[in-house]
C-alpha positions as CSV (number, residue, x, y, z in Angstrom):
1,V,33.4,98.8,94.0
2,M,33.0,101.6,96.5
3,A,34.4,105.0,95.9
4,P,36.4,106.7,98.6
5,P,34.5,109.4,100.5
6,A,34.7,112.9,99.1
7,S,36.7,114.0,102.2
8,A,39.5,111.5,101.1
9,E,40.2,113.6,97.9
10,R,43.4,115.4,97.8
11,P,43.1,119.2,97.9
12,D,44.6,119.6,94.5
13,Q,41.9,117.3,93.0
14,A,39.0,118.9,94.8
15,Q,38.0,120.9,91.8
16,G,36.9,118.5,89.1
17,G,39.8,116.1,89.4
18,K,42.2,118.5,87.8
19,S,45.5,118.9,89.6
20,K,46.9,122.3,90.2
21,P,50.5,122.9,89.2
22,H,52.8,122.9,92.3
23,T,54.5,126.3,92.8
24,P,57.8,125.8,94.7
25,Q,58.3,128.0,97.7
26,K,61.0,130.7,97.2
27,L,63.9,130.2,99.5
28,D,65.9,133.0,101.0
29,P,69.7,133.2,100.6
30,K,70.2,132.2,104.3
31,T,68.2,129.0,103.8
32,L,70.0,128.2,100.5
33,A,73.3,128.7,102.2
34,K,72.3,126.2,105.0
35,I,71.2,123.7,102.3
36,D,74.5,124.1,100.4
37,D,76.5,123.7,103.6
38,A,74.6,120.6,104.5
39,L,75.1,119.0,101.1
40,E,78.8,119.9,101.1
41,K,79.3,118.3,104.5
42,Y,77.4,115.2,103.4
43,E,79.5,114.9,100.2
44,V,82.8,115.3,102.1
45,E,81.8,112.7,104.8
46,S,80.4,110.3,102.2
47,W,83.6,110.6,100.1
48,Q,85.8,109.9,103.0
49,R,83.6,106.9,104.0
50,F,83.8,105.6,100.4
51,L,87.6,105.9,100.4
52,R,87.9,104.0,103.7
53,F,85.6,101.3,102.3
54,E,87.7,101.0,99.2
55,E,90.9,100.6,101.2
56,E,89.2,98.0,103.5
57,C,88.1,96.0,100.3
58,K,91.6,96.2,98.9
59,E,93.1,94.9,102.2
60,K,90.6,92.1,102.4
61,I,91.2,91.0,98.8
62,F,95.0,91.2,99.3
63,A,94.7,89.1,102.6
64,Q,92.6,86.6,100.8
65,F,95.0,85.9,98.0
66,A,98.5,86.8,99.3
67,S,100.6,83.9,100.6
68,S,102.6,86.3,102.7
69,P,101.6,89.6,104.5
70,E,104.7,91.1,102.9
71,G,103.4,90.9,99.4
72,M,101.9,88.9,96.6
73,T,103.9,86.5,94.4
74,A,103.1,86.4,90.7
75,M,101.2,83.2,91.3
76,D,99.1,84.8,94.0
77,Y,98.4,87.8,91.8
78,H,97.4,85.5,88.8
79,K,95.2,83.4,91.1
80,M,93.4,86.6,92.2
81,L,93.0,87.8,88.7
82,M,91.6,84.5,87.6
83,R,89.0,84.5,90.3
84,W,87.9,88.1,89.7
85,Q,88.0,87.6,85.9
86,K,85.0,85.4,86.2
87,L,83.1,88.4,87.6
88,A,84.3,90.8,84.9
89,R,84.2,88.4,82.0
90,K,81.8,90.6,79.9
91,G,84.3,93.4,79.9
92,M,87.2,91.3,78.7
93,P,88.0,90.3,75.1
94,A,89.3,86.8,76.0
95,D,90.1,84.5,78.8
96,M,93.0,85.4,81.2
97,R,96.4,83.9,80.5
98,P,99.5,83.9,82.7
99,A,101.1,86.2,80.3
100,D,98.3,88.8,80.9
101,S,99.0,88.6,84.6
102,L,102.7,89.1,84.0
103,A,102.1,92.1,81.8
104,A,99.9,93.6,84.5
105,I,102.5,93.1,87.2
106,R,105.2,94.6,85.0
107,D,103.0,97.6,84.5
108,L,102.4,98.0,88.2
109,I,106.1,97.7,88.9
110,Q,106.9,100.4,86.4
111,R,104.3,102.7,87.7
112,D,105.5,102.1,91.3
113,R,109.1,102.9,90.2
114,I,108.0,106.2,88.5
115,A,105.9,107.2,91.6
116,Q,108.8,106.4,94.0
117,E,111.3,108.4,91.9
118,G,108.9,111.3,91.8
119,L,108.7,111.1,95.6
120,A,112.4,110.8,96.0
121,A,113.1,113.5,93.4
122,S,115.7,111.3,92.0
123,A,117.7,112.6,89.0
124,S,118.7,109.2,87.7
125,D,117.0,107.6,84.8
126,P,114.9,104.5,85.6
127,A,116.0,101.2,84.1
128,P,113.4,99.6,81.9
129,I,111.9,96.5,83.2
130,A,113.7,93.4,81.8
131,A,111.9,90.1,81.2
132,G,111.5,88.4,84.5
133,D,112.6,91.4,86.6
134,A,111.2,91.3,90.1
135,V,108.3,88.9,89.2
136,G,110.0,85.5,89.4
137,G,109.9,84.9,85.6
């Protein structure tokens, strides 16, 4: 086994193989401000890119499972959940059942009602969701 030539040694190992502790260079406030600005710009651009990607994924998943571009039926939604449940099985306590899908749809409808009322600043009380309300059940 041949040893590398002495000239191939790193400068910090030149003295008996001991490495010298690296002393970071002190940065002036102007340079620190430039670094902070660059990081802030990167974070904002990245976050916007991630949000666009998330929306594209949602649209693709919707288009894959919806039988109509106007919306998903309860059956479409359940089919989607069943497909994705296989991927998320470890985080679920049991297999997906139609009642689970229905409960999720009812929750989404209720949350949508609350959000719409908040936007409309309506003073009327929302009616609770009755069994089968707006989900074909």
